[in-house]
ZAMARGU-4260 file (C-alpha; in steps of 0.2 Angstrom, whole numbers, plus 5000, padded with zeros to 4 digits):
<rodrens>
0) 5053/4921/4985 | 5044/4923/4968 | 5030/4936/4969 | 5018/4946/4958 | 5016/4965/4960
5) 4998/4970/4957 | 4994/4988/4955 | 4975/4993/4957 | 4970/5008/4946 | 4953/5017/4947
10) 4949/5030/4934 | 4938/5041/4945 | 4946/5052/4958 | 4938/5067/4966 | 4954/5077/4969
15) 4963/5073/4952 | 4951/5067/4938 | 4958/5052/4927 | 4973/5051/4940 | 4980/5035/4933
20) 4982/5043/4916 | 4990/5059/4922 | 5005/5063/4911 | 5022/5063/4919 | 5035/5068/4906
25) 5026/5058/4892 | 5020/5043/4901 | 5004/5040/4911 | 5006/5039/4929 | 5001/5021/4931
30) 5014/5016/4918 | 5027/5025/4928 | 5022/5015/4943 | 5023/4999/4934 | 5040/5003/4926
35) 5046/5007/4944 | 5039/4991/4951 | 5047/4981/4937 | 5064/4986/4945 | 5060/4975/4960
40) 5063/4956/4961 | 5044/4953/4955 | 5042/4939/4942 | 5027/4949/4935 | 5019/4966/4937
45) 5001/4968/4932 | 4989/4983/4933 | 4971/4979/4939 | 4961/4992/4930 | 4943/4997/4932
50) 4942/5005/4914 | 4947/5000/4897 | 4956/5017/4895 | 4968/5012/4908 | 4971/4995/4900
55) 4974/5003/4883 | 4987/5015/4890 | 4996/5000/4899 | 4995/4990/4883 | 5002/5004/4872
60) 5018/5005/4884 | 5020/4986/4886 | 5013/4985/4903 | 5002/4970/4907 | 4984/4974/4913
65) 4968/4965/4917 | 4951/4974/4917 | 4941/4972/4933 | 4923/4977/4938 | 4920/4995/4941
70) 4909/4993/4957 | 4923/4986/4969 | 4922/4996/4985 | 4941/4995/4988 | 4957/4991/4980
75) 4958/4975/4990 | 4942/4969/4982 | 4949/4974/4965 | 4965/4964/4968 | 4955/4949/4974
80) 4947/4949/4957 | 4964/4951/4948 | 4970/4936/4958 | 4956/4925/4951 | 4959/4931/4934
85) 4977/4927/4935 | 4975/4910/4944 | 4984/4916/4960 | 4979/4907/4975 | 4985/4898/4991
90) 5003/4904/4996 | 5006/4913/4980 | 5014/4930/4985 | 5006/4946/4980 | 5013/4964/4983
95) 5000/4978/4982 | 5009/4994/4975 | 4997/5009/4974 | 4994/5016/4957 | 4998/5034/4963
100) 5016/5030/4969 | 5027/5033/4954 | 5042/5035/4966 | 5040/5019/4976 | 5056/5012/4982
105) 5059/4995/4974 | 5069/4990/4990 | 5053/4992/5000 | 5043/4981/4988 | 5057/4967/4989
110) 5057/4969/5008 | 5038/4967/5009 | 5039/4951/4999 | 5054/4944/5008 | 5046/4947/5025
115) 5030/4938/5020 | 5041/4923/5015 | 5050/4923/5032 | 5033/4924/5042 | 5022/4909/5039
120) 5012/4915/5054 | 5006/4930/5045 | 4994/4932/5030 | 5000/4949/5026 | 5016/4960/5027
125) 5018/4979/5026 | 5031/4993/5029 | 5033/5007/5042 | 5047/5019/5046 | 5051/5030/5061
130) 5043/5046/5064 | 5055/5061/5069 | 5043/5075/5067 | 5031/5080/5081 | 5019/5088/5068
135) 5019/5072/5058 | 5015/5062/5073 | 5000/5072/5078 | 4993/5073/5060 | 4978/5062/5058
140) 4982/5060/5039 | 4998/5051/5044 | 4993/5033/5049 | 5003/5026/5064 | 5006/5008/5069
145) 5012/4999/5085 | 5021/4982/5085 | 5022/4967/5096 | 5039/4960/5101 | 5039/4949/5086
150) 5037/4963/5074 | 5018/4960/5070 | 5006/4974/5070 | 4996/4977/5086 | 4986/4992/5080
155) 4985/5005/5066 | 4978/5022/5070 | 4976/5040/5064 | 4979/5045/5082 | 4996/5048/5089
160) 5001/5031/5096 | 5009/5025/5107 | 5003/5039/5119 | 5017/5045/5130 | 5009/5048/5147
165) 5024/5056/5155 | 5030/5067/5141 | 5039/5082/5148 | 5035/5093/5133 | 5019/5095/5123
170) 5029/5093/5106 | 5040/5079/5112 | 5040/5062/5103 | 5040/5045/5113 | 5057/5038/5113
175) 5054/5019/5117 | 5046/5012/5107 | 5049/5025/5093 | 5033/5030/5084 | 5031/5022/5067
180) 5022/5029/5051 | 5013/5016/5041 | 5017/5015/5023 | 5003/5009/5012 | 5012/4995/5004
185) 5006/4977/5007 | 5011/4959/5004 | 4997/4946/5004 | 4996/4927/5003 | 4984/4926/4988
190) 4972/4914/4996 | 4969/4926/5010 | 4968/4941/4998 | 4954/4931/4989 | 4945/4928/5005
195) 4947/4946/5012 | 4932/4954/5003 | 4921/4941/5011 | 4926/4946/5029 | 4913/4957/5037
200) 4919/4975/5039 | 4925/4978/5057 | 4919/4992/5068 | 4937/4998/5071 | 4940/4999/5053
205) 4924/5010/5050 | 4929/5021/5065 | 4947/5024/5059 | 4943/5022/5040 | 4958/5010/5039
210) 4954/4994/5030 | 4969/4984/5037 | 4960/4984/5054 | 4948/4972/5047 | 4963/4959/5046
215) 4967/4961/5064 | 4949/4962/5070 | 4946/4944/5062 | 4962/4937/5071 | 4974/4937/5057
220) 4992/4944/5058 | 5002/4957/5049 | 5021/4957/5049 | 5029/4974/5048 | 5046/4978/5040
225) 5053/4994/5048 | 5063/5003/5034 | 5077/5016/5036 | 5070/5024/5020 | 5055/5035/5018
230) 5044/5033/5004 | 5043/5045/4989 | 5028/5056/4988 | 5012/5050/4982 | 5000/5059/4971
235) 4983/5064/4977 | 4981/5082/4971 | 4986/5092/4956 | 4999/5100/4968 | 5006/5083/4972
240) 5007/5079/4953 | 5017/5095/4950 | 5029/5090/4964 | 5032/5073/4957 | 5035/5080/4939
245) 5048/5091/4946 | 5057/5077/4956 | 5057/5066/4940 | 5062/5080/4928
</rodrens>
């Protein structure tokens, strides 16, 4: 399946100023992400930037980029504008790779796109992996997902789901079904992605602060690839940046 990788990049970050331009061994982070994504089966990799400085940095390193409005409330809105600029619509496949994931596994990108191809009943695809750490299961910063029997998302939550009513120990994990951590990697049909910003925000989305719940609230379906891999660490803070620099050294 041919698909395009779009990488949303916003200059302002409260915890790490100018995050997309953060230097990682001589290259801006967003360029590192784009170069990583180029190792997937994508036909194109394009950065959707909110500032000319990001576009200039991408251009200087041979990475395609489009300049989008600065007032988008979310990355999905930014990608919807990028789809319009690039003429992507209908069943054109788009994989959203976050601009702060310089260690993203290209196998996950390809799996996300392939799943979207195989599931015409779904407007989106995403990735999850099994949780084996009770602390991770309880952590509200770790988003969990539960699936139906066809591998579609039933619900996403920051709470530990599924809840094991009859667990024998306070730190035990459910065994069947095993709990799954959601990985923030998404495949979209471009027509739906362009329509998504016009859908009213959902109460559950606002309660959990999880944008993907808007999709389920409005009756659309998300297919989930369960990966045996864990994603590489993302970059949200200066400490995260130092960790990634060390891993890439």
